[in-house]
C-alpha positions as CSV (number, residue, x, y, z in Angstrom):
1,Q,-15.4,-26.8,-27.9
2,V,-16.6,-24.1,-25.7
3,Q,-19.3,-21.7,-26.6
4,L,-19.6,-18.4,-24.6
5,V,-22.6,-16.2,-24.5
6,E,-22.5,-12.8,-22.8
7,S,-25.4,-10.8,-21.4
8,G,-26.1,-7.8,-19.2
9,G,-24.9,-5.0,-21.3
10,G,-26.8,-1.8,-21.8
11,L,-27.0,1.9,-21.5
12,V,-26.2,3.4,-18.1
13,Q,-25.3,6.9,-16.7
14,A,-21.9,7.8,-15.4
15,G,-21.6,6.6,-11.9
16,G,-23.9,3.7,-12.4
17,S,-23.4,-0.1,-12.3
18,L,-23.8,-3.1,-14.5
19,R,-23.3,-6.7,-14.1
20,L,-22.1,-8.7,-17.1
21,S,-22.6,-12.4,-17.3
22,C,-20.9,-15.0,-19.4
23,A,-22.5,-18.5,-19.8
24,A,-20.4,-21.4,-21.0
25,S,-21.6,-24.3,-22.9
26,R,-19.7,-26.8,-20.8
27,S,-18.3,-27.1,-17.3
28,I,-15.8,-24.5,-16.5
29,F,-14.1,-26.0,-13.5
30,D,-11.0,-26.9,-15.7
31,I,-11.0,-23.8,-17.9
32,I,-8.3,-21.5,-16.8
33,P,-7.9,-18.7,-17.5
34,M,-11.2,-16.9,-18.1
35,A,-11.3,-13.3,-18.8
36,W,-13.2,-10.2,-19.9
37,Y,-11.9,-8.0,-22.7
38,R,-13.4,-4.8,-24.2
39,Q,-12.9,-3.0,-27.4
40,A,-14.0,0.6,-28.0
41,P,-14.6,2.1,-31.5
42,G,-11.2,2.9,-33.1
43,K,-9.2,1.4,-30.3
44,Q,-7.4,-2.0,-29.7
45,R,-8.9,-4.7,-27.7
46,E,-8.1,-4.4,-24.1
47,L,-7.8,-7.0,-21.3
48,V,-10.2,-5.9,-18.5
49,A,-10.0,-8.7,-16.0
50,T,-8.8,-12.2,-15.7
51,I,-9.2,-15.2,-13.3
52,A,-5.9,-16.9,-13.6
53,S,-4.4,-20.0,-12.2
54,G,-4.6,-20.3,-8.4
55,S,-7.7,-18.0,-8.5
56,R,-5.6,-15.0,-9.0
57,L,-7.5,-12.0,-10.1
58,I,-5.8,-9.6,-12.5
59,Y,-7.3,-6.2,-13.5
60,A,-6.4,-3.5,-15.9
61,D,-5.2,-0.4,-14.0
62,S,-8.1,1.6,-15.5
63,V,-10.7,-0.6,-13.8
64,K,-9.0,-1.5,-10.5
65,G,-11.3,-0.8,-7.5
66,R,-14.3,-0.4,-9.8
67,F,-14.7,-3.8,-11.5
68,T,-14.8,-7.3,-10.0
69,I,-14.5,-10.5,-11.9
70,S,-15.9,-13.8,-10.5
71,R,-16.8,-17.2,-11.5
72,D,-19.4,-19.8,-10.4
73,N,-18.3,-23.2,-11.5
74,A,-21.5,-24.8,-10.3
75,K,-23.4,-22.6,-12.9
76,D,-20.6,-22.5,-15.5
77,M,-20.8,-18.7,-15.4
78,V,-18.3,-15.9,-15.2
79,Y,-19.3,-12.4,-14.1
80,L,-18.0,-8.8,-14.4
81,E,-19.4,-6.5,-11.8
82,M,-18.9,-2.9,-13.0
83,N,-19.3,0.0,-10.6
84,S,-18.7,3.7,-10.8
85,L,-18.9,3.5,-14.6
86,K,-17.3,6.2,-16.7
87,P,-17.9,7.3,-20.2
88,E,-14.5,5.9,-21.2
89,D,-15.8,2.4,-20.2
90,T,-18.0,2.4,-23.2
91,A,-17.1,-0.6,-25.3
92,V,-18.1,-4.0,-26.5
93,Y,-17.3,-6.4,-23.7
94,S,-16.4,-10.0,-24.6
95,C,-15.8,-13.1,-22.5
96,A,-12.9,-15.3,-23.4
97,A,-11.4,-18.6,-22.2
98,R,-8.5,-20.8,-23.0
99,W,-9.2,-24.5,-22.9
100,R,-6.8,-27.3,-24.0
101,G,-4.7,-24.8,-26.0
102,T,-7.5,-23.1,-27.8
103,E,-9.0,-19.7,-27.3
104,Y,-12.7,-19.2,-27.3
105,W,-14.7,-15.9,-27.5
106,G,-18.2,-14.8,-27.0
107,Q,-20.0,-12.5,-29.4
108,G,-19.8,-9.6,-27.1
109,T,-22.2,-7.3,-25.3
110,Q,-22.4,-3.5,-25.7
111,V,-21.9,-1.3,-22.7
112,T,-22.6,2.4,-23.2
113,V,-21.9,4.9,-20.4
114,S,-23.5,8.3,-20.9
115,S,-22.0,11.5,-19.3
């Protein structure tokens, strides 16, 4: 099994930055893909960014050029660097991974962007 714990959320003004972290309970070198999702109140969960096979980085159109996903296999961590934040980025952000055919999710961290 894989346990994922997110951190780094908070309240930030529009135009600001946050860095989300996702700590895994086991080595992530063979966990592909790993991703960040978000869900705003009353909306469906949205895929924000993914590190896929071959280290391909995939982003939602709404965050391209502003968000950057990365992983540190030595620390078993996945990060989401968020810049130029907008009020519409407000959501609960969750880390997700698929390992041996099973999906794993963290509990989420709240990001609130004030205008």
